[in-house]
All heavy atoms as an XYZ file, in Angstrom:
878
protein
N       0.840     -1.189      0.014
C      -0.025      0.007     -0.024
C       0.896      1.217      0.021
O       2.048      1.194      0.491
C      -0.905     -0.044      1.192
O      -0.176      0.190      2.400
N       0.350      2.364     -0.429
C       1.118      3.571     -0.473
C       1.605      4.036      0.910
O       2.726      4.481      0.991
C       0.140      4.674     -1.010
C      -0.894      3.887     -1.766
C      -0.963      2.541     -1.057
N       0.772      3.856      1.898
C       1.245      4.197      3.268
C       2.443      3.351      3.699
O       3.380      3.832      4.278
C       0.053      3.958      4.240
C       0.277      4.471      5.606
C      -1.009      4.308      6.442
C      -0.780      5.112      7.739
N      -2.022      5.015      8.523
N       2.442      2.059      3.370
C       3.640      1.157      3.692
C       4.871      1.717      2.995
O       5.962      1.729      3.610
C       3.256     -0.241      3.387
C       4.471     -1.177      3.642
C       4.139     -2.569      3.229
N       3.917     -3.283      4.478
C       3.341     -4.405      4.572
N       2.871     -4.985      3.536
N       3.133     -4.997      5.730
N       4.755      1.965      1.709
C       5.897      2.459      0.976
C       6.457      3.721      1.535
O       7.671      3.978      1.623
C       5.637      2.615     -0.489
C       5.559      1.235     -1.204
C       4.371      0.666     -1.720
C       6.605      0.321     -1.362
N       4.738     -0.558     -2.221
C       6.108     -0.791     -2.052
C       7.927      0.317     -1.097
C       6.842     -1.877     -2.436
C       8.724     -0.773     -1.465
C       8.131     -1.827     -2.081
N       5.541      4.614      1.878
C       5.917      5.877      2.507
C       6.711      5.609      3.818
O       7.705      6.224      4.044
C       4.693      6.764      2.802
S       5.044      8.375      3.510
N       6.196      4.694      4.615
C       6.934      4.317      5.839
C       8.282      3.712      5.547
O       9.263      4.067      6.280
N       8.346      2.879      4.578
C       9.630      2.316      4.265
C      10.648      3.382      3.705
O      11.811      3.297      4.010
C       9.465      1.145      3.235
C       8.789     -0.033      3.770
C       8.491     -1.024      2.600
C       9.579     -0.706      4.868
N      10.082      4.290      2.948
C      10.903      5.424      2.371
C      11.476      6.237      3.589
O      12.634      6.532      3.691
C      10.131      6.262      1.423
C      10.966      7.452      1.023
C      12.001      7.363      0.138
C      10.598      8.687      1.450
C      12.715      8.454     -0.221
C      11.279      9.848      1.078
C      12.399      9.705      0.228
O      13.127     10.790     -0.137
N      10.607      6.499      4.590
C      10.998      7.332      5.760
C      12.071      6.507      6.481
O      13.052      7.019      6.999
C       9.815      7.675      6.610
C       8.992      8.759      6.052
C       7.786      9.104      6.929
N       8.207      9.232      8.307
C       7.299      8.908      9.336
N       6.051      8.572      9.072
N       7.714      8.950     10.568
N      11.861      5.158      6.644
C      12.834      4.355      7.380
C      14.158      4.414      6.702
O      15.173      4.553      7.351
C      12.271      2.914      7.404
C      13.279      1.962      8.014
C      13.555      1.759      9.300
C      14.145      1.100      7.303
N      14.530      0.884      9.486
C      14.896      0.387      8.200
C      14.333      0.817      5.915
C      15.888     -0.558      7.877
C      15.233     -0.149      5.563
C      15.924     -0.789      6.488
N      14.199      4.297      5.329
C      15.423      4.330      4.637
C      16.140      5.649      4.842
O      17.350      5.686      5.134
C      15.154      4.113      3.097
C      16.380      4.153      2.285
C      17.251      3.118      2.287
C      16.762      5.275      1.518
C      18.452      3.079      1.532
C      17.871      5.332      0.792
C      18.701      4.214      0.744
N      15.377      6.695      4.823
C      16.013      8.057      5.077
C      16.502      8.135      6.490
O      17.637      8.617      6.709
C      14.904      9.206      4.907
C      14.676      9.485      3.437
C      13.856     10.713      3.189
N      13.777     11.577      4.280
C      12.687     12.210      4.746
N      11.615     11.990      4.147
N      12.735     13.066      5.713
N      15.754      7.574      7.483
C      16.316      7.576      8.855
C      17.560      6.702      8.977
O      18.495      7.118      9.637
C      15.191      7.062      9.824
C      15.742      6.763     11.161
C      14.057      8.041      9.966
N      17.591      5.521      8.342
C      18.732      4.717      8.447
C      19.966      5.433      7.891
O      21.037      5.327      8.433
C      18.518      3.392      7.617
C      17.579      2.446      8.286
C      18.185      1.859      9.614
O      19.296      1.362      9.600
O      17.490      2.038     10.602
N      19.790      6.125      6.739
C      20.898      6.834      6.189
C      21.315      7.980      7.056
O      22.494      8.233      7.205
C      20.528      7.447      4.795
C      20.400      6.289      3.698
C      20.253      6.939      2.371
C      21.495      7.580      1.898
N      22.327      6.838      0.976
N      20.385      8.638      7.699
C      20.680      9.812      8.594
C      21.340      9.288      9.888
O      22.199      9.970     10.440
C      19.365     10.562      9.015
C      18.896     11.395      7.769
S      17.607     12.537      8.147
C      16.529     11.662      9.174
N      21.001      8.082     10.379
C      21.658      7.551     11.620
C      23.157      7.494     11.438
O      23.857      7.732     12.308
C      21.052      6.171     11.953
C      19.699      6.271     12.581
C      19.191      4.925     13.056
O      19.938      3.918     13.039
O      18.042      4.827     13.386
N      23.528      7.092     10.251
C      25.014      6.992     10.052
C      25.623      8.400     10.051
O      26.827      8.520     10.221
N      24.870      9.469      9.917
C      25.347     10.782      9.972
C      25.135     11.497     11.329
O      25.215     12.673     11.459
C      24.717     11.644      8.827
C      24.959     11.045      7.505
C      24.059     11.652      6.416
O      23.218     12.522      6.673
N      24.232     11.260      5.139
N      24.687     10.647     12.329
C      24.542     11.173     13.664
C      23.173     11.699     13.996
O      22.915     12.213     15.124
N      22.120     11.499     13.081
C      20.780     12.048     13.443
C      20.063     10.879     14.363
O      20.376      9.740     14.202
C      19.979     12.128     12.197
N      19.185     11.328     15.142
C      18.433     10.390     16.084
C      17.336      9.727     15.292
O      16.643     10.354     14.488
C      17.862     11.263     17.220
N      17.094      8.416     15.597
C      16.033      7.633     14.850
C      14.652      8.121     15.429
O      14.532      8.549     16.573
C      16.302      6.213     15.261
C      17.141      6.288     16.491
C      17.900      7.566     16.455
N      13.626      7.982     14.634
C      12.291      8.351     15.054
C      11.691      7.187     15.729
O      11.467      6.087     15.102
C      11.563      8.691     13.735
C      10.051      9.058     13.950
O       9.634      9.030     15.111
O       9.350      9.354     12.987
N      11.291      7.365     17.004
C      10.659      6.196     17.790
C       9.410      5.706     17.169
O       9.147      4.487     17.195
C      10.451      6.753     19.193
C      11.190      8.053     19.188
C      11.477      8.543     17.847
N       8.569      6.571     16.589
C       7.316      6.155     16.004
C       7.628      5.261     14.810
O       6.938      4.284     14.557
C       6.461      7.364     15.651
C       5.772      8.023     16.749
C       4.954      9.194     16.328
O       5.320      9.927     15.402
N       3.707      9.369     16.901
N       8.579      5.712     14.038
C       8.948      4.954     12.820
C       9.502      3.573     13.213
O       9.150      2.586     12.595
C       9.967      5.735     12.001
C      10.432      5.078     10.694
C       9.210      4.771      9.828
C      11.399      5.911     10.034
N      10.346      3.533     14.216
C      10.826      2.262     14.689
C       9.722      1.333     15.148
O       9.733      0.134     14.873
C      11.865      2.487     15.850
C      13.188      3.037     15.377
C      14.145      3.248     16.432
O      13.776      3.544     17.582
N      15.411      3.174     16.102
N       8.731      1.880     15.913
C       7.602      1.044     16.366
C       6.803      0.519     15.159
O       6.416     -0.522     15.069
C       6.707      1.838     17.250
C       5.418      1.132     17.550
C       5.012      1.227     18.999
O       5.561      2.053     19.722
N       4.052      0.466     19.368
N       6.571      1.412     14.161
C       5.912      1.054     12.934
C       6.602     -0.060     12.222
O       5.979     -1.080     11.822
C       5.802      2.249     11.991
C       5.290      1.926     10.654
C       3.883      1.702     10.425
C       6.084      1.733      9.553
C       3.411      1.365      9.142
C       5.680      1.422      8.248
C       4.314      1.186      8.018
N       7.905      0.008     12.159
C       8.637     -1.075     11.443
C       8.602     -2.379     12.240
O       8.390     -3.440     11.673
C      10.086     -0.632     11.292
C      10.221      0.514     10.276
C      11.055     -1.811     10.878
C      11.525      1.175     10.239
N       8.665     -2.287     13.580
C       8.504     -3.456     14.353
C       7.129     -4.169     14.244
O       7.030     -5.399     14.082
C       8.801     -3.201     15.840
C       8.691     -4.379     16.761
C       9.667     -5.509     16.456
O      10.739     -5.190     15.876
O       9.295     -6.690     16.650
N       6.028     -3.363     14.220
C       4.735     -3.864     14.076
C       4.585     -4.527     12.673
O       4.053     -5.684     12.587
C       3.706     -2.785     14.306
C       2.268     -3.245     13.872
C       3.688     -2.326     15.753
N       5.026     -3.860     11.683
C       4.952     -4.461     10.312
C       5.779     -5.739     10.199
O       5.359     -6.636      9.561
C       5.374     -3.434      9.309
C       4.495     -2.257      9.074
C       3.107     -2.656      8.622
O       2.999     -3.388      7.695
O       2.098     -2.193      9.339
N       6.922     -5.769     10.858
C       7.766     -6.947     10.823
C       7.020     -8.129     11.542
O       7.052     -9.284     11.098
C       9.107     -6.754     11.548
O       9.840     -5.814     10.804
N       6.389     -7.855     12.670
C       5.607     -8.840     13.378
C       4.427     -9.369     12.526
O       4.194    -10.576     12.477
C       5.088     -8.302     14.700
C       6.171     -8.150     15.727
C       5.607     -7.451     17.074
O       4.524     -6.975     17.092
N       6.451     -7.363     18.001
N       3.697     -8.488     11.856
C       2.641     -8.855     10.951
C       3.210     -9.835      9.906
O       2.527    -10.810      9.602
C       1.968     -7.672     10.380
C       1.101     -6.812     11.283
C       0.556     -5.662     10.439
C      -0.121     -4.604     11.293
N      -0.580     -3.493     10.502
N       4.345     -9.484      9.321
C       4.861    -10.252      8.246
C       5.240    -11.644      8.772
O       5.021    -12.690      8.132
C       6.113     -9.604      7.625
C       6.695    -10.390      6.487
C       7.925     -9.735      5.955
O       8.544     -8.861      6.542
N       8.322    -10.148      4.708
N       5.927    -11.713      9.919
C       6.304    -13.072     10.495
C       4.988    -13.858     10.775
O       5.020    -15.089     10.538
C       7.120    -12.797     11.829
C       8.461    -12.297     11.524
C       9.297    -12.420     12.775
N       8.922    -11.540     13.887
C       9.286    -10.270     14.094
N      10.187     -9.684     13.237
N       8.811     -9.582     15.081
N       3.964    -13.212     11.345
C       2.724    -13.997     11.593
C       2.102    -14.551     10.249
O       1.690    -15.652     10.212
C       1.771    -13.088     12.324
C       0.436    -13.683     12.602
C       0.280    -14.645     13.659
C      -0.707    -13.440     11.803
C      -0.916    -15.268     13.886
C      -1.944    -14.103     12.129
C      -2.037    -15.015     13.109
N       2.103    -13.644      9.274
C       1.561    -14.126      7.981
C       2.347    -15.289      7.382
O       1.771    -16.279      6.862
C       1.527    -13.027      6.981
C       0.435    -11.907      7.291
C       0.483    -10.697      6.393
O       1.494    -10.479      5.732
N      -0.585     -9.967      6.349
N       3.651    -15.215      7.544
C       4.509    -16.345      7.086
C       4.272    -17.614      7.832
O       4.133    -18.728      7.271
C       5.981    -15.998      7.190
C       6.463    -15.004      6.147
C       7.856    -14.449      6.499
O       8.368    -14.556      7.597
N       8.579    -14.027      5.467
N       4.060    -17.501      9.136
C       3.713    -18.633      9.991
C       2.415    -19.249      9.562
O       2.257    -20.515      9.470
C       3.699    -18.258     11.416
C       3.589    -19.371     12.516
C       4.835    -20.263     12.342
C       3.493    -18.808     13.850
N       1.440    -18.428      9.401
C       0.078    -18.907      8.936
C       0.156    -19.636      7.569
O      -0.452    -20.714      7.383
C      -0.938    -17.844      8.934
C      -2.274    -18.264      8.192
C      -1.296    -17.317     10.345
N       0.904    -19.035      6.698
C       1.053    -19.613      5.346
C       1.766    -20.965      5.524
O       1.297    -22.017      4.855
C       1.851    -18.695      4.471
C       2.154    -19.253      3.110
N       1.243    -19.377      2.150
C       3.313    -19.844      2.610
C       1.781    -19.965      1.085
N       3.056    -20.234      1.355
N       2.807    -21.053      6.223
C       3.518    -22.347      6.468
C       2.618    -23.378      7.080
O       2.607    -24.519      6.624
C       4.759    -22.055      7.278
C       5.663    -23.277      7.393
C       6.857    -22.986      8.285
O       6.970    -21.935      8.886
N       7.721    -23.905      8.337
N       1.894    -23.006      8.104
C       0.959    -23.948      8.804
C      -0.085    -24.425      7.851
O      -0.416    -25.596      7.770
C       0.374    -23.209     10.021
C      -0.613    -24.077     10.781
S      -1.344    -23.229     12.166
C      -2.074    -21.818     11.433
N      -0.660    -23.545      7.039
C      -1.751    -23.881      6.124
C      -1.183    -24.903      5.104
O      -1.810    -25.923      4.827
C      -2.223    -22.649      5.380
O      -2.734    -21.738      6.367
C      -3.329    -23.027      4.393
N       0.012    -24.647      4.597
C       0.630    -25.581      3.613
C       0.841    -26.888      4.167
O       0.558    -27.949      3.595
C       1.890    -24.931      3.127
C       2.514    -25.637      1.911
C       3.726    -24.854      1.366
O       3.675    -23.667      1.331
O       4.755    -25.479      1.041
N       1.471    -26.997      5.358
C       1.839    -28.285      6.021
C       0.563    -29.046      6.270
O       0.403    -30.188      5.971
C       2.568    -28.056      7.298
C       2.717    -29.277      8.193
C       4.005    -27.539      7.004
N      -0.426    -28.404      6.876
C      -1.717    -29.057      7.338
C      -2.581    -29.486      6.108
O      -3.153    -30.527      6.083
C      -2.500    -28.254      8.329
S      -1.587    -28.051      9.942
N      -2.547    -28.692      5.103
C      -3.307    -29.012      3.877
C      -2.747    -30.314      3.253
O      -3.455    -31.203      2.860
C      -3.203    -27.898      2.875
C      -4.013    -28.118      1.616
C      -3.581    -28.711      0.447
C      -5.427    -27.876      1.445
N      -4.596    -28.769     -0.454
C      -5.804    -28.294      0.126
C      -6.416    -27.290      2.274
C      -7.014    -28.179     -0.410
C      -7.694    -27.234      1.733
C      -7.947    -27.669      0.461
N      -1.375    -30.332      3.113
C      -0.728    -31.514      2.564
C      -1.016    -32.750      3.424
O      -1.170    -33.864      2.905
C       0.760    -31.277      2.398
C       1.124    -30.315      1.323
C       0.740    -30.748     -0.068
O       0.948    -31.914     -0.362
O       0.263    -29.911     -0.872
N      -0.961    -32.529      4.683
C      -1.114    -33.747      5.579
C      -2.578    -34.230      5.634
O      -2.799    -35.456      5.700
C      -0.683    -33.410      6.982
C      -0.752    -34.448      8.011
C      -0.151    -34.050      9.275
C      -0.192    -35.118     10.309
N       0.277    -36.412      9.909
N      -3.604    -33.346      5.642
C      -4.922    -33.696      5.947
C      -5.889    -33.797      4.782
O      -6.889    -34.502      4.857
C      -5.468    -32.751      6.946
S      -4.642    -32.704      8.538
N      -5.640    -33.087      3.712
C      -6.668    -32.977      2.645
C      -6.399    -34.075      1.583
O      -5.403    -33.966      0.810
C      -6.584    -31.603      2.023
C      -7.688    -31.367      1.045
S      -9.301    -31.751      1.549
C      -9.687    -30.355      2.544
N      -7.229    -35.123      1.592
C      -7.067    -36.165      0.599
C      -7.573    -35.651     -0.773
O      -6.941    -35.645     -1.743
C      -7.835    -37.374      0.992
C      -7.172    -38.063      2.267
O      -5.980    -37.916      2.406
O      -7.962    -38.701      3.052
N      -8.826    -35.305     -0.772
C      -9.456    -34.757     -2.027
C     -10.460    -33.632     -1.604
O     -11.326    -33.822     -0.777
C     -10.173    -35.862     -2.708
C     -11.211    -36.642     -1.879
C     -11.780    -37.769     -2.630
C     -12.800    -38.401     -1.681
N     -13.124    -39.688     -1.845
N     -10.302    -32.469     -2.155
C     -11.150    -31.368     -1.813
C     -12.543    -31.661     -2.237
O     -12.829    -32.247     -3.297
C     -10.618    -30.144     -2.655
C      -9.193    -30.573     -3.005
C      -9.148    -32.030     -3.038
N     -13.469    -31.205     -1.441
C     -14.881    -31.417     -1.700
C     -15.692    -30.174     -1.242
O     -15.120    -29.216     -0.769
N     -17.017    -30.258     -1.324
C     -17.841    -29.160     -0.934
C     -17.830    -28.835      0.558
O     -18.026    -27.693      0.930
C     -19.273    -29.442     -1.441
C     -19.184    -30.964     -1.635
C     -17.802    -31.363     -1.889
N     -17.525    -29.820      1.383
C     -17.352    -29.594      2.827
C     -16.392    -30.612      3.456
O     -16.160    -31.678      2.763
C     -18.729    -29.545      3.523
C     -19.492    -30.862      3.482
C     -20.815    -30.687      4.089
C     -21.204    -31.864      4.955
N     -22.470    -31.753      5.623
N     -15.962    -30.331      4.605
C     -15.011    -31.178      5.306
C     -15.718    -32.310      6.012
O     -16.729    -32.068      6.722
C     -14.127    -30.439      6.337
C     -13.178    -29.387      5.863
C     -12.538    -28.661      6.977
C     -12.167    -29.915      4.925
N     -15.194    -33.513      5.928
C     -15.781    -34.583      6.664
C     -15.159    -34.482      8.071
O     -14.154    -33.768      8.329
C     -15.555    -35.940      6.007
C     -14.093    -36.392      5.842
O     -13.237    -35.726      6.487
O     -13.793    -37.223      5.047
N     -15.661    -35.209      9.029
C     -15.243    -35.040     10.408
C     -13.829    -35.574     10.572
O     -13.067    -34.941     11.416
C     -16.190    -35.878     11.428
O     -16.122    -37.206     11.061
N     -13.399    -36.566      9.903
C     -12.033    -37.025      9.995
C     -10.995    -35.916      9.498
O     -10.044    -35.720     10.153
C     -11.887    -38.305      9.155
C     -10.460    -38.878      9.221
C     -10.330    -40.153      8.361
N      -9.593    -40.172      7.196
C      -8.891    -39.243      6.495
N      -8.962    -38.028      6.845
N      -8.251    -39.482      5.406
N     -11.308    -35.306      8.382
C     -10.411    -34.228      7.865
C     -10.422    -33.048      8.791
O      -9.365    -32.502      9.057
C     -10.872    -33.838      6.449
O     -10.930    -34.994      5.616
C      -9.967    -32.783      5.800
N     -11.601    -32.690      9.259
C     -11.689    -31.578     10.243
C     -10.846    -31.875     11.433
O     -10.063    -31.009     11.946
C     -13.158    -31.347     10.637
C     -13.284    -30.040     11.495
C     -14.681    -29.777     11.799
O     -15.678    -30.408     11.268
O     -14.982    -28.814     12.621
N     -10.983    -33.100     12.066
C     -10.138    -33.433     13.212
C      -8.707    -33.430     12.902
O      -7.894    -32.977     13.664
C     -10.620    -34.834     13.654
S      -9.817    -35.452     15.159
N      -8.320    -33.878     11.711
C      -6.905    -33.803     11.287
C      -6.363    -32.376     11.248
O      -5.277    -32.119     11.774
C      -6.749    -34.453      9.966
S      -5.024    -34.512      9.277
N      -7.171    -31.511     10.649
C      -6.787    -30.094     10.568
C      -6.590    -29.493     11.997
O      -5.627    -28.847     12.297
C      -7.740    -29.206      9.770
C      -7.507    -29.231      8.383
C      -8.425    -29.769      7.451
C      -6.339    -28.663      7.857
C      -8.193    -29.762      6.090
C      -6.112    -28.615      6.457
C      -7.007    -29.191      5.577
N      -7.502    -29.713     12.914
C      -7.482    -29.180     14.290
C      -6.205    -29.733     14.941
O      -5.419    -28.986     15.518
C      -8.774    -29.626     15.057
C      -8.520    -29.324     16.582
C      -9.929    -28.856     14.521
N      -5.959    -31.046     14.870
C      -4.799    -31.620     15.496
C      -3.495    -31.049     14.839
O      -2.488    -30.821     15.558
C      -4.824    -33.182     15.402
C      -5.843    -33.770     16.331
O      -6.140    -33.239     17.399
N      -6.329    -34.927     15.886
N      -3.439    -30.979     13.549
C      -2.283    -30.473     12.831
C      -2.006    -29.027     13.303
O      -0.870    -28.724     13.629
C      -2.508    -30.491     11.346
S      -1.081    -30.015     10.472
N      -2.985    -28.179     13.336
C      -2.720    -26.799     13.779
C      -2.286    -26.755     15.255
O      -1.306    -26.010     15.536
C      -4.046    -25.929     13.555
C      -3.921    -24.601     14.244
C      -4.336    -25.812     12.083
N      -2.888    -27.489     16.077
C      -2.480    -27.504     17.499
C      -1.053    -27.970     17.610
O      -0.219    -27.409     18.361
C      -3.434    -28.384     18.322
C      -4.783    -27.691     18.478
C      -5.771    -28.598     19.281
O      -5.431    -29.779     19.572
O      -6.917    -28.093     19.568
N      -0.620    -29.042     16.917
C       0.764    -29.520     17.033
C       1.719    -28.503     16.374
O       2.838    -28.283     16.868
C       0.865    -30.883     16.235
C       0.163    -31.973     16.824
C       0.502    -32.427     18.242
N       0.044    -31.505     19.285
C      -1.186    -31.447     19.765
N      -2.127    -32.242     19.387
N      -1.481    -30.591     20.726
N       1.294    -27.846     15.322
C       2.176    -26.840     14.709
C       2.426    -25.695     15.676
O       3.566    -25.243     15.801
C       1.461    -26.316     13.451
C       2.380    -25.465     12.544
C       3.111    -26.005     11.570
C       2.512    -24.122     12.818
C       3.951    -25.323     10.756
C       3.334    -23.340     12.016
C       4.053    -23.919     10.991
N       1.328    -25.253     16.387
C       1.522    -24.197     17.331
C       2.346    -24.626     18.563
O       3.261    -23.897     19.001
C       0.081    -23.720     17.795
C      -0.616    -22.993     16.736
C       0.211    -22.772     19.025
C      -2.057    -22.682     16.961
N       2.091    -25.812     19.025
C       2.894    -26.334     20.100
C       4.370    -26.487     19.759
O       5.263    -26.099     20.563
C       2.408    -27.750     20.515
C       1.090    -27.815     21.191
O       0.594    -26.730     21.576
O       0.486    -28.925     21.324
N       4.630    -26.925     18.544
C       6.018    -27.081     18.074
C       6.699    -25.739     17.937
O       7.823    -25.522     18.331
C       6.029    -27.815     16.785
O       5.470    -29.117     17.018
C       7.461    -28.048     16.282
N       5.977    -24.779     17.367
C       6.543    -23.471     17.161
C       6.834    -22.756     18.484
O       7.916    -22.195     18.669
C       5.577    -22.503     16.395
O       5.294    -23.099     15.062
N       5.928    -22.971     19.424
C       6.120    -22.370     20.798
C       7.314    -23.010     21.467
O       8.182    -22.409     22.137
C       4.886    -22.564     21.633
C       4.905    -21.788     22.953
C       5.029    -20.263     22.693
O       4.304    -19.676     21.944
N       6.013    -19.609     23.396
N       7.489    -24.363     21.306
C       8.563    -25.081     21.955
C       9.883    -24.583     21.355
O      10.856    -24.323     22.121
C       8.430    -26.603     21.636
C       9.633    -27.405     22.118
C       9.823    -27.757     23.485
C      10.576    -27.754     21.160
C      10.944    -28.415     23.838
C      11.722    -28.513     21.594
C      11.897    -28.847     22.949
N       9.948    -24.398     20.041
C      11.152    -23.916     19.376
C      11.511    -22.551     19.837
O      12.690    -22.220     20.168
C      11.023    -24.003     17.822
C      10.987    -25.429     17.383
C      12.149    -23.211     17.153
C      10.591    -25.677     15.959
N      10.524    -21.583     19.991
C      10.796    -20.248     20.332
C      11.294    -20.249     21.814
O      12.269    -19.569     22.146
C       9.518    -19.434     20.289
C       9.077    -19.017     18.913
C       7.724    -18.271     18.982
C      10.069    -18.083     18.280
N      10.655    -21.019     22.670
C      11.085    -21.154     24.108
C      12.634    -21.651     24.147
O      13.376    -21.106     24.911
C      10.254    -22.018     24.882
C       8.842    -21.373     25.125
O       8.667    -20.112     24.997
N       7.863    -22.176     25.417
N      12.894    -22.653     23.349
C      14.178    -23.196     23.327
C      15.243    -22.206     22.864
O      16.289    -22.048     23.351
C      14.217    -24.458     22.428
C      15.417    -25.250     22.532
C      15.468    -26.005     23.872
N      16.570    -26.902     23.791
C      17.141    -27.325     24.820
N      16.772    -26.927     26.008
N      18.191    -28.163     24.742
N      14.901    -21.391     21.793
C      15.861    -20.444     21.256
C      16.051    -19.322     22.349
O      17.155    -18.840     22.538
C      15.259    -19.757     20.023
C      15.288    -20.662     18.770
C      14.525    -20.060     17.698
C      16.759    -20.926     18.378
N      14.997    -18.984     23.050
C      15.129    -17.931     24.122
C      16.029    -18.509     25.205
O      16.916    -17.709     25.685
C      13.734    -17.599     24.705
C      12.924    -16.671     23.798
C      11.539    -16.425     24.334
O      11.203    -16.884     25.465
O      10.774    -15.711     23.678
N      15.853    -19.718     25.586
C      16.772    -20.324     26.668
C      18.182    -20.308     26.208
O      19.077    -19.942     26.912
C      16.318    -21.728     26.945
C      15.038    -21.857     27.707
C      14.611    -23.292     27.872
O      15.094    -24.221     27.258
N      13.626    -23.519     28.806
N      18.370    -20.679     24.887
C      19.746    -20.762     24.407
C      20.367    -19.337     24.368
O      21.530    -19.155     24.774
C      19.724    -21.286     22.923
O      19.174    -22.574     23.045
C      21.091    -21.374     22.416
N      19.594    -18.345     23.961
C      20.172    -16.939     23.987
C      20.412    -16.474     25.380
O      21.455    -15.822     25.621
C      19.088    -16.044     23.354
C      19.196    -15.963     21.833
C      18.326    -14.927     21.239
O      17.284    -14.588     21.726
N      18.789    -14.326     20.231
N      19.576    -16.767     26.362
C      19.869    -16.352     27.769
C      21.091    -17.081     28.277
O      21.868    -16.436     28.918
C      18.617    -16.688     28.610
C      17.500    -15.692     28.499
C      16.528    -15.870     29.687
N      15.879    -17.132     29.694
C      14.669    -17.367     29.155
N      14.032    -16.404     28.580
N      14.235    -18.641     29.201
N      21.188    -18.392     28.026
C      22.399    -19.062     28.515
C      23.657    -18.550     27.817
O      24.711    -18.394     28.507
C      22.216    -20.575     28.348
O      22.248    -20.920     26.933
N      23.585    -18.219     26.593
C      24.778    -17.620     25.858
C      25.077    -16.250     26.506
O      26.214    -15.879     26.636
C      24.524    -17.561     24.381
C      24.669    -18.801     23.666
C      24.533    -18.705     22.196
N      24.695    -19.943     21.564
C      24.383    -20.120     20.331
N      23.913    -19.202     19.579
N      24.482    -21.294     19.739
N      23.990    -15.494     26.786
C      24.186    -14.147     27.325
C      24.861    -14.193     28.679
O      25.780    -13.516     28.940
N      24.400    -15.133     29.551
C      24.995    -15.277     30.909
C      26.448    -15.848     30.782
O      27.258    -15.533     31.528
C      24.166    -16.149     31.801
O      24.008    -17.397     31.306
N      26.672    -16.674     29.760
C      27.948    -17.233     29.553
C      28.928    -16.139     29.081
O      30.023    -16.032     29.679
C      27.955    -18.344     28.484
C      29.245    -18.924     28.137
C      29.930    -19.759     29.059
C      29.870    -18.627     26.990
C      31.225    -20.286     28.711
C      31.179    -19.162     26.660
C      31.764    -20.014     27.583
N      28.538    -15.285     28.188
C      29.372    -14.276     27.698
C      29.642    -13.183     28.801
O      30.721    -12.637     28.838
C      28.835    -13.570     26.417
O      27.696    -12.997     26.623
N      28.587    -13.012     29.638
C      28.760    -11.977     30.782
C      29.793    -12.605     31.786
O      30.637    -11.832     32.271
C      27.389    -11.770     31.533
C      26.485    -10.907     30.680
C      25.076    -10.884     31.290
O      24.932    -11.447     32.405
O      24.148    -10.305     30.642
N      29.731    -13.871     32.087
C      30.683    -14.472     32.995
C      32.129    -14.494     32.418
O      33.053    -14.365     33.134
C      30.251    -15.887     33.441
O      30.343    -16.722     32.339
N      32.177    -14.609     31.129
C      33.476    -14.599     30.483
C      34.130    -13.236     30.483
O      35.326    -13.045     30.513
C      33.452    -15.057     28.971
C      33.000    -16.483     28.861
S      34.242    -17.667     29.514
C      35.505    -17.514     28.356
N      33.337    -12.140     30.480
C      33.850    -10.822     30.453
C      34.230    -10.310     31.852
O      34.897     -9.267     31.961
C      32.883     -9.843     29.852
O      31.720     -9.757     30.617
N      33.821    -11.041     32.881
C      34.233    -10.679     34.240
C      35.519    -11.009     34.671
O      36.300    -11.794     34.148
C      33.173    -11.247     35.232
C      31.826    -10.680     35.084
C      30.751    -11.315     36.026
O      31.169    -12.359     36.681
O      29.728    -10.849     36.085
């Protein structure tokens, strides 16, 4: 959308100015973070849809039978559980590396 491009253009200008000593715009930084989160969420939904569709959909029809619906529900729940597990594990790894590097610098 034009608004998004305008924001990206402003971000580019801010990035170039930061190298010249100008202060970054906090509103712009928040906008970029929110847009990045939206993009990550959309990618996750797309990936989940693709995985569960391949796993559960034998032949498309006018409506889902109970077995296919149950498969989709279970697939989505496992996908979310797995994604959450991986995120938690990465956070733990980062924290342990952070505390390790802090102890090394002492």
